[in-house]
C-alpha positions in Angstrom: -106.9 176.9 77.0 -106.9 180.6 77.8 -110.3 182.2 78.0 -109.5 184.5 75.1 -108.7 181.6 72.8 -112.4 181.0 72.4 -113.9 184.4 73.5 -117.4 184.1 72.1 -117.9 180.7 73.8 -116.5 182.0 77.0 -118.8 185.0 77.0 -121.9 182.9 76.3 -121.1 180.4 79.0 -120.2 183.0 81.7 -120.9 186.7 82.0 -123.3 186.8 79.0 -124.9 183.4 79.5 -128.3 185.2 79.8 -128.1 186.0 76.1 -127.2 182.4 75.0 -129.4 180.3 72.7 -128.1 176.8 73.2 -128.1 173.4 71.6 -125.6 170.7 72.7 -122.1 172.2 72.5 -123.2 175.2 70.4 -124.2 178.7 71.5 -125.2 181.9 69.8 -126.5 185.3 70.6 -130.0 186.2 69.5 -129.7 187.5 65.9 -131.1 190.9 66.8 -128.2 191.3 69.3 -125.4 190.1 67.1 -124.7 187.3 64.6 -121.9 185.9 66.7 -122.0 182.2 67.7 -119.5 179.6 69.0 -119.0 176.0 70.2 -116.6 174.5 72.7 -114.5 173.0 69.9 -115.1 172.6 66.1 -116.5 169.2 65.1 -119.2 167.8 62.8 -121.5 167.4 65.8 -120.8 171.0 66.9 -121.7 172.4 63.5 -124.8 170.2 63.5 -125.8 171.6 66.9 -125.2 175.2 65.7 -127.4 174.5 62.6 -130.2 173.6 64.9 -130.1 177.2 66.3 -130.4 178.9 62.9 -133.2 179.3 60.4 -132.6 178.4 56.8 -130.4 181.0 55.0 -129.5 182.6 58.3 -125.8 183.5 58.9 -123.6 183.1 61.9 -120.1 184.6 62.6 -117.5 182.5 64.4 -114.1 183.2 65.7 -111.9 180.2 65.2 -108.3 179.3 66.2 -107.5 178.0 62.7 -109.0 178.3 59.3 -111.2 175.3 58.5 -112.9 173.9 55.4 -116.5 174.8 54.9 -118.6 172.1 56.7 -121.4 170.2 55.0 -124.7 172.1 55.1 -123.1 175.5 55.1 -121.9 178.2 52.6 -118.9 180.3 53.3 -120.0 184.0 53.2 -116.7 185.5 54.4 -113.5 184.5 56.0 -110.7 186.8 57.2 -107.8 186.7 59.7 -108.2 188.9 62.7 -105.7 190.0 65.3 -106.7 189.7 68.9 -105.1 192.6 70.8 -105.0 193.0 74.5 -104.4 196.2 76.5 -101.2 196.5 78.4 -100.6 200.2 79.1 -101.1 203.5 77.3 -101.3 207.2 77.5 -104.6 209.1 77.0 -104.9 211.3 73.9 -104.4 215.0 74.2 -107.8 215.7 72.7 -110.8 214.9 74.8 -114.1 215.7 73.0 -117.3 215.5 74.8 -118.5 211.9 75.0 -122.1 210.8 75.6 -123.5 207.5 76.7 -125.7 206.0 74.0 -129.1 204.8 75.0 -132.1 203.2 73.4 -133.3 206.3 71.6 -129.9 206.5 69.9 -130.2 203.0 68.4 -131.4 204.1 64.9 -128.4 206.4 64.5 -126.1 203.7 65.9 -127.4 201.2 63.3 -127.0 203.8 60.5 -123.4 204.5 61.5 -122.5 200.8 61.8 -124.1 200.1 58.4 -122.1 202.9 56.8 -118.8 202.0 58.3 -119.0 198.2 58.8 -117.1 197.8 62.1 -118.4 194.2 62.4 -121.7 192.5 63.3 -124.1 195.0 64.8 -127.8 194.7 65.5 -130.6 196.7 67.0 -129.9 195.1 70.4 -126.1 195.1 70.4 -126.1 198.1 72.7 -127.5 195.7 75.5 -124.1 193.9 75.7 -122.4 196.7 77.5 -121.8 200.4 77.6 -121.6 202.4 74.3 -120.2 205.9 74.0 -120.6 208.3 71.2 -119.7 211.8 69.9 -122.1 214.1 68.3 -121.4 217.0 66.0 -124.1 219.4 64.9 -126.6 217.1 66.5 -125.5 214.0 64.5 -123.8 210.9 65.8 -120.4 210.9 64.1 -118.4 208.3 66.1 -119.0 205.5 68.6 -117.5 202.6 70.4 -118.6 200.2 73.1 -118.3 196.9 75.0 -119.3 193.7 73.4 -118.0 190.3 74.6 -117.6 190.0 78.4 -116.3 187.2 80.6 -114.7 187.1 84.0 -111.7 189.4 84.0 -112.1 190.6 80.4 -114.2 193.0 78.3 -114.0 193.5 74.6 -113.9 197.0 73.0 -115.9 196.8 69.8 -117.9 198.8 67.2 -115.2 201.4 66.9 -116.4 203.6 64.0 -116.3 207.1 62.7 -118.3 208.7 60.0 -116.0 209.2 56.9 -116.6 213.0 57.0 -115.1 213.1 60.5 -112.0 210.8 60.3 -108.8 212.3 61.6 -110.3 214.2 64.5 -109.1 211.8 67.2 -112.6 210.6 68.0 -111.7 206.8 68.0 -108.8 207.4 70.3 -110.9 209.4 72.7 -113.7 206.8 72.8 -111.3 203.8 73.2 -109.4 205.5 76.0 -112.6 206.3 77.9 -113.8 202.7 77.5 -110.5 201.3 78.6 -110.5 203.5 81.7 -114.0 202.3 82.7 -113.1 198.7 82.1 -110.0 198.9 84.2 -111.9 200.5 87.0 -113.8 197.2 87.2 -110.4 195.4 87.4 -110.9 193.8 84.0 -108.5 193.7 81.1 -109.7 195.3 77.8 -109.2 193.4 74.5 -110.3 193.8 70.9 -110.3 192.2 67.5 -109.3 193.8 64.3 -108.8 192.7 60.7 -105.2 191.8 60.0 -105.3 194.0 56.9 -106.5 197.1 58.8 -103.1 198.5 59.4 -104.4 202.0 60.2 -106.5 200.7 63.1 -103.8 198.4 64.3 -101.4 201.3 64.5 -103.9 203.3 66.5 -104.6 200.5 68.9 -100.8 200.0 69.4 -100.4 203.7 70.2 -103.2 203.4 72.8 -101.5 200.6 74.6 -102.8 197.4 72.9 -100.4 194.6 71.9 -101.2 191.6 69.6 -102.0 188.5 71.6 -102.7 186.1 68.8 -104.2 185.5 65.4 -107.8 184.2 65.1 -110.0 183.7 62.0 -113.5 185.2 61.6 -115.7 183.0 59.5 -119.2 183.9 58.4 -121.3 180.9 57.4 -124.8 180.7 55.9 -126.9 177.7 56.8 -128.3 175.9 53.7 -132.0 176.1 53.0 -133.8 173.0 54.0 
C-alpha cells in the first residue's frame, strides 16, 4: 500500500506520532488539533478501538479508500468523495501579495476565517501541525493556507480559504505556491485533498501543478451516547 492511500494513519504513526491518541489499531489527533482519525484497516475491531478514544456524541473524520456502511454504534454525520491530488510541476502566479507567517496570536482570526469558509476540520491547535501562511488586508486576515498531514516524503497543503469579500484576487494561488516551494525545499512532495464537487478549486490546483492521484471518501461519524 502506498503511504498516501491511508494518509491520516501514516501521519499519526510516523512524522506526527507525537500527536497520536491510540487504542489498538486506531489513532486520532487530539480534538482541539483536528477531528481526524484513522485505523490501519477498517474492521469491526478497528471501529470499536476508535470508539474507545472518543467521548459520547463526539465526532471523528476518516479518509477511507471505499465508502462503507455506517458501523454499529455510530451515526453518519457526513460522507463525501474527495480527490487526492499530488504536486507534479507548476509555474508560480504572476501576482505575489505579501504573505505573513501565522502564529499563536493569530489563532482567533484563523478560527473565524475557517468557520466562515469551511475548508475542512480546523481547531484551535491545528496551526501546530505545520507552517501556516496568511494575507492581511486593512489589518484583517482575509486568506490563509497551511500544512496539515505530514509523513516521510510528503506534506499536505490544507485549510486553503479566502474571505468571500476577497475572492478572485489570486490569494489562494499565492499561498499554495509559497507552501509548495517550502515543502519542496525539504525534498518532500506536496499533496492535498479536495471535494470532488469543488470544480473551481480543482481547476485552480491543476493550474498550479497538481494532478489527481486517486479518489478517497471522507466520512464524519458521531459516536453514539452511552
